[in-house]
ZAGU-533743 format. One record per residue (C-alpha): residue number from 1; residue in one letter; chain; x, y, z. Coordinates in nm, 4 decimals. Example, Ala and Ser with C-alpha at 12.3 -4.5 7.8 and 13.67 -1.06 7.14 Angstrom:
2
R num residuo cadena     east    north       up
R   1       A      A   1.2300  -0.4500   0.7800
R   2       S      A   1.3670  -0.1060   0.7140
end
This chain:
235
R num residuo cadena     east    north       up
R   1       M      A  -4.3034  -1.7870   9.2827
R   2       A      A  -4.6650  -1.6551   9.4069
R   3       D      A  -4.7039  -1.2695   9.3978
R   4       L      A  -4.4869  -1.1054   9.6932
R   5       T      A  -4.5926  -0.8097   9.8778
R   6       V      A  -4.3764  -0.4849   9.8341
R   7       N      A  -4.1856  -0.5970  10.1617
R   8       E      A  -4.1564  -0.9584  10.0740
R   9       K      A  -4.0003  -0.8294   9.7288
R  10       R      A  -3.7374  -0.6146   9.9327
R  11       H      A  -3.6360  -0.8977  10.1277
R  12       A      A  -3.6030  -1.1411   9.8439
R  13       A      A  -3.3923  -0.8957   9.6617
R  14       V      A  -3.1610  -0.8401   9.9828
R  15       L      A  -3.1286  -1.2566  10.0126
R  16       A      A  -3.0529  -1.3044   9.6662
R  17       A      A  -2.7728  -0.9889   9.7018
R  18       I      A  -2.6087  -1.1798   9.9275
R  19       Q      A  -2.6053  -1.5075   9.7590
R  20       R      A  -2.4703  -1.3334   9.4551
R  21       S      A  -2.2097  -1.1241   9.6299
R  22       P      A  -1.8600  -1.2210   9.5496
R  23       F      A  -1.7127  -1.0657   9.8642
R  24       L      A  -1.9534  -1.2712  10.1066
R  25       D      A  -1.8930  -1.6835  10.1631
R  26       A      A  -2.2817  -1.7422  10.2654
R  27       T      A  -2.5053  -2.0084  10.3473
R  28       C      A  -2.8643  -1.9243  10.2590
R  29       G      A  -3.2237  -2.0048  10.2991
R  30       S      A  -3.5073  -1.9568  10.0448
R  31       C      A  -3.7931  -1.7582   9.9491
R  32       D      A  -3.9542  -2.0263   9.7679
R  33       E      A  -4.2224  -2.1352  10.0165
R  34       L      A  -4.4985  -1.9039  10.1467
R  35       G      A  -4.6749  -1.9917  10.4524
R  36       E      A  -5.0408  -1.8061  10.5148
R  37       P      A  -5.0326  -1.4485  10.5679
R  38       L      A  -5.0611  -1.2616  10.9005
R  39       E      A  -5.4395  -1.1988  10.9000
R  40       E      A  -5.5279  -1.5300  10.8314
R  41       L      A  -5.3272  -1.6739  11.1786
R  42       L      A  -5.5622  -1.4550  11.4020
R  43       P      A  -5.7425  -1.4129  11.6612
R  44       L      A  -5.4469  -1.4865  11.8825
R  45       Y      A  -5.6194  -1.6295  12.1689
R  46       E      A  -5.6726  -1.9482  11.9295
R  47       H      A  -5.2985  -1.9882  11.9584
R  48       N      A  -5.2720  -1.8973  12.3603
R  49       E      A  -5.5838  -1.8270  12.5452
R  50       D      A  -5.3320  -1.5641  12.7609
R  51       W      A  -5.3301  -1.3814  12.4586
R  52       D      A  -5.6689  -1.2455  12.4249
R  53       E      A  -5.5953  -0.8913  12.5590
R  54       V      A  -5.2644  -0.8910  12.3295
R  55       R      A  -5.3071  -0.6510  12.0475
R  56       L      A  -5.0921  -0.6613  11.7306
R  57       D      A  -4.9455  -0.3340  11.5844
R  58       G      A  -5.1498  -0.1625  11.2946
R  59       D      A  -4.8751  -0.2039  11.0503
R  60       L      A  -4.8090  -0.5481  11.1070
R  61       G      A  -5.0121  -0.6761  10.8144
R  62       S      A  -4.8442  -0.4735  10.5444
R  63       C      A  -4.4818  -0.5921  10.6855
R  64       A      A  -4.5057  -0.9696  10.8043
R  65       L      A  -4.2988  -1.1799  10.5368
R  66       R      A  -4.4964  -1.5110  10.4365
R  67       F      A  -4.1708  -1.6702  10.3888
R  68       M      A  -4.0832  -1.9977  10.5703
R  69       D      A  -3.7102  -2.0159  10.5439
R  70       L      A  -3.5624  -1.6762  10.5099
R  71       G      A  -3.2172  -1.6364  10.6638
R  72       A      A  -2.8465  -1.6224  10.5763
R  73       Q      A  -2.5262  -1.7106  10.7609
R  74       W      A  -2.2528  -1.5422  10.5982
R  75       S      A  -1.8662  -1.4274  10.6418
R  76       T      A  -1.7018  -1.1524  10.4571
R  77       T      A  -1.4014  -1.2766  10.1845
R  78       G      A  -1.2306  -1.1758   9.8586
R  79       G      A  -0.9586  -0.9647  10.1251
R  80       L      A  -1.1872  -0.7634  10.3311
R  81       P      A  -1.1742  -0.7265  10.6913
R  82       E      A  -1.3702  -1.0165  10.8583
R  83       I      A  -1.7639  -0.9294  10.9238
R  84       L      A  -1.9822  -1.2194  11.0569
R  85       G      A  -2.3778  -1.1897  11.0444
R  86       E      A  -2.6580  -1.4169  11.0574
R  87       Y      A  -3.0217  -1.4349  11.0603
R  88       R      A  -3.3330  -1.6394  11.0634
R  89       I      A  -3.6816  -1.4781  11.0573
R  90       L      A  -3.9657  -1.6979  11.1455
R  91       H      A  -4.3170  -1.7386  10.9848
R  92       F      A  -4.5546  -1.5524  11.2539
R  93       Y      A  -4.7187  -1.9244  11.2609
R  94       D      A  -4.3868  -2.0452  11.3964
R  95       V      A  -4.3796  -1.7553  11.6417
R  96       F      A  -4.7158  -1.8326  11.7801
R  97       D      A  -4.6684  -2.1919  11.7965
R  98       Q      A  -4.3935  -2.1648  12.0555
R  99       L      A  -4.5953  -2.2865  12.3544
R 100       E      A  -4.3577  -2.0800  12.6050
R 101       G      A  -4.0860  -1.8696  12.6061
R 102       P      A  -3.7220  -1.8680  12.7558
R 103       E      A  -3.6519  -2.0951  13.0666
R 104       P      A  -3.6016  -1.8883  13.3776
R 105       L      A  -3.3505  -1.8978  13.5827
R 106       D      A  -3.3568  -2.1091  13.9267
R 107       D      A  -3.3455  -1.7591  14.0971
R 108       A      A  -3.5540  -1.5472  13.8818
R 109       T      A  -3.8019  -1.3340  14.0302
R 110       E      A  -4.1104  -1.3753  13.9909
R 111       F      A  -4.1526  -1.0588  13.7518
R 112       Q      A  -3.8535  -1.2083  13.5246
R 113       R      A  -4.0929  -1.5254  13.5334
R 114       Q      A  -4.3718  -1.3407  13.3843
R 115       F      A  -4.1717  -1.1142  13.1558
R 116       L      A  -3.9727  -1.4258  13.0056
R 117       A      A  -4.3300  -1.6027  12.9509
R 118       E      A  -4.4328  -1.2974  12.7383
R 119       L      A  -4.1586  -1.3209  12.4782
R 120       R      A  -4.1659  -1.5410  12.1733
R 121       H      A  -3.8427  -1.5431  11.9324
R 122       F      A  -3.8535  -1.4427  11.5908
R 123       D      A  -3.4924  -1.3792  11.4582
R 124       M      A  -3.2278  -1.6029  11.5950
R 125       T      A  -2.8878  -1.7564  11.4736
R 126       P      A  -2.9174  -2.1324  11.4120
R 127       R      A  -2.6983  -2.2182  11.1617
R 128       S      A  -2.3731  -2.0562  11.3357
R 129       G      A  -2.5209  -2.1335  11.6947
R 130       A      A  -2.3679  -1.7837  11.8246
R 131       G      A  -2.6899  -1.7718  12.0723
R 132       M      A  -2.8228  -1.4254  11.9532
R 133       M      A  -3.2036  -1.4042  11.9738
R 134       S      A  -3.4837  -1.1350  11.9018
R 135       F      A  -3.8203  -1.1744  12.0799
R 136       I      A  -4.1342  -0.9967  12.0513
R 137       R      A  -4.3328  -0.9421  12.3599
R 138       M      A  -4.6444  -1.0569  12.4112
R 139       Q      A  -4.7658  -0.8437  12.6490
R 140       P      A  -5.1611  -0.7290  12.6942
R 141       N      A  -5.2837  -0.3870  12.5759
R 142       V      A  -4.9278  -0.2334  12.5051
R 143       S      A  -4.9033  -0.0524  12.1560
R 144       P      A  -4.6119  -0.1173  11.9940
R 145       L      A  -4.5417  -0.4711  12.0735
R 146       E      A  -4.2098  -0.4206  12.2617
R 147       I      A  -3.8846  -0.5988  12.0924
R 148       W      A  -3.6272  -0.7477  12.3045
R 149       F      A  -3.2717  -0.8817  12.1567
R 150       H      A  -3.1113  -1.1359  12.3979
R 151       D      A  -2.7255  -1.2169  12.3757
R 152       V      A  -2.4578  -1.4477  12.5609
R 153       A      A  -2.3209  -1.1211  12.6451
R 154       D      A  -2.3397  -0.9763  12.9969
R 155       I      A  -2.6024  -0.7213  12.8917
R 156       G      A  -2.8938  -0.5993  13.0795
R 157       G      A  -2.9584  -0.6053  13.4429
R 158       E      A  -3.2978  -0.5607  13.7260
R 159       P      A  -3.5724  -0.6015  13.7214
R 160       Y      A  -3.5169  -0.7795  13.4080
R 161       P      A  -3.3399  -1.1022  13.3789
R 162       P      A  -2.9381  -1.0825  13.2380
R 163       G      A  -2.9060  -1.1076  12.8801
R 164       Y      A  -3.1781  -0.9084  12.7872
R 165       L      A  -3.2163  -0.5619  12.6362
R 166       R      A  -3.5208  -0.3498  12.5158
R 167       M      A  -3.4810  -0.2005  12.1381
R 168       D      A  -3.5957   0.0942  12.0349
R 169       I      A  -3.7646  -0.0121  11.7325
R 170       T      A  -4.1027  -0.1578  11.6295
R 171       Y      A  -4.1228  -0.5239  11.4553
R 172       C      A  -4.1827  -0.3791  11.1321
R 173       Q      A  -3.8720  -0.1094  11.1903
R 174       Y      A  -3.6512  -0.4388  11.2828
R 175       L      A  -3.7349  -0.5836  10.9003
R 176       D      A  -3.6445  -0.2543  10.7688
R 177       A      A  -3.2975  -0.2271  10.9710
R 178       L      A  -3.2286  -0.5938  10.8551
R 179       L      A  -3.2579  -0.5011  10.5207
R 180       L      A  -2.9153  -0.2887  10.5597
R 181       T      A  -2.7466  -0.4922  10.7903
R 182       K      A  -2.8067  -0.8268  10.6902
R 183       G      A  -2.7609  -0.9739  11.0133
R 184       T      A  -2.4021  -0.8358  11.0951
R 185       Y      A  -2.3370  -0.9632  11.4813
R 186       G      A  -2.4694  -0.7054  11.7114
R 187       W      A  -2.6554  -0.4690  11.4927
R 188       Q      A  -2.9495  -0.4814  11.7149
R 189       Y      A  -2.6981  -0.3160  11.9736
R 190       L      A  -2.7529   0.0240  11.7626
R 191       Y      A  -3.1269   0.0356  11.8769
R 192       T      A  -3.0394  -0.0125  12.2175
R 193       D      A  -2.9253   0.2002  12.5173
R 194       V      A  -2.5394   0.0547  12.5654
R 195       R      A  -2.1979   0.2187  12.5118
R 196       L      A  -2.0423   0.0089  12.2706
R 197       S      A  -1.7070   0.1593  12.3927
R 198       D      A  -1.7090  -0.0511  12.6674
R 199       A      A  -1.4387  -0.3198  12.6649
R 200       G      A  -1.7172  -0.5978  12.6628
R 201       F      A  -1.8347  -0.5049  12.3022
R 202       H      A  -1.5154  -0.4906  12.1272
R 203       L      A  -1.6425  -0.7270  11.8806
R 204       A      A  -1.9765  -0.6096  11.8159
R 205       R      A  -1.8140  -0.2723  11.7783
R 206       T      A  -1.5677  -0.4248  11.5499
R 207       Y      A  -1.8262  -0.5834  11.3349
R 208       L      A  -2.0234  -0.2703  11.3033
R 209       T      A  -1.7517  -0.0294  11.2119
R 210       R      A  -1.6563  -0.2720  10.9787
R 211       M      A  -1.9952  -0.3255  10.8161
R 212       L      A  -2.0517   0.0790  10.7718
R 213       E      A  -1.7040   0.0821  10.6102
R 214       V      A  -1.7643  -0.1795  10.3679
R 215       F      A  -2.1470  -0.2025  10.3146
R 216       P      A  -2.1926   0.1299  10.1359
R 217       E      A  -1.9537  -0.0063   9.8731
R 218       L      A  -2.1068  -0.3690   9.8262
R 219       F      A  -2.4525  -0.2552   9.8431
R 220       P      A  -2.4796   0.1250   9.7396
R 221       E      A  -2.8602   0.1436   9.6667
R 222       H      A  -2.9104   0.1569  10.0512
R 223       D      A  -2.8351   0.4543  10.2911
R 224       Y      A  -2.6035   0.3573  10.5693
R 225       A      A  -2.5992   0.7280  10.7084
R 226       P      A  -2.8853   0.6572  10.9407
R 227       L      A  -2.6929   0.3365  11.0959
R 228       R      A  -2.3604   0.5186  11.0923
R 229       A      A  -2.5211   0.8109  11.2881
R 230       R      A  -2.6396   0.5370  11.5607
R 231       L      A  -2.2851   0.4236  11.6096
R 232       E      A  -2.1475   0.7316  11.6680
R 233       E      A  -2.4246   0.7860  11.9607
R 234       R      A  -2.3071   0.4743  12.1342
R 235       L      A  -1.9197   0.5544  12.1177
end
């Protein structure tokens, strides 16, 4: 394998830990194939002329991953309480190569149509079809670029389209959080303004509570105290 950056080594190690854990039944991607570094995909207007005024966050160059197939779908096994998870982080080439954002509803407002046109997904759940996706908003003259989470659940509200929540997190921080959560379903809610005590979040609340009970034992090299604090703040 070619020389990896510090952040790539961290993510490769987590994927390997998922693969070898006797307590996770996992289908994993691979860290074998690397694409171009982010710097070689610039300037942005060569991908989309509307992005001429979009500025990438300064730390993206050091945290962006070159892996072409980074991800895993997994479930707990070995007598552990059920927890499900999945992630699939796209190479930035595949992010920039998206010609348009999500399809707006027929009754979408002009604001909602413009908002959706600025979104490009970078994390998703393709193996399970769970319908969860995370987006980077390619918005002119905004720093840091916004990160949004989409779920099939009844979340979000005006003036934004239904199903979308802004995350209180940057792209690089998102990747850092993924090292801890391994894509546990609903982990993104820990970085949004929601009340996980509401009935509609029962399943996400269950998975997150179990994750914070089980993962410190399975992956003791990580500190789960910050995530535990975030969960408590939202209950």
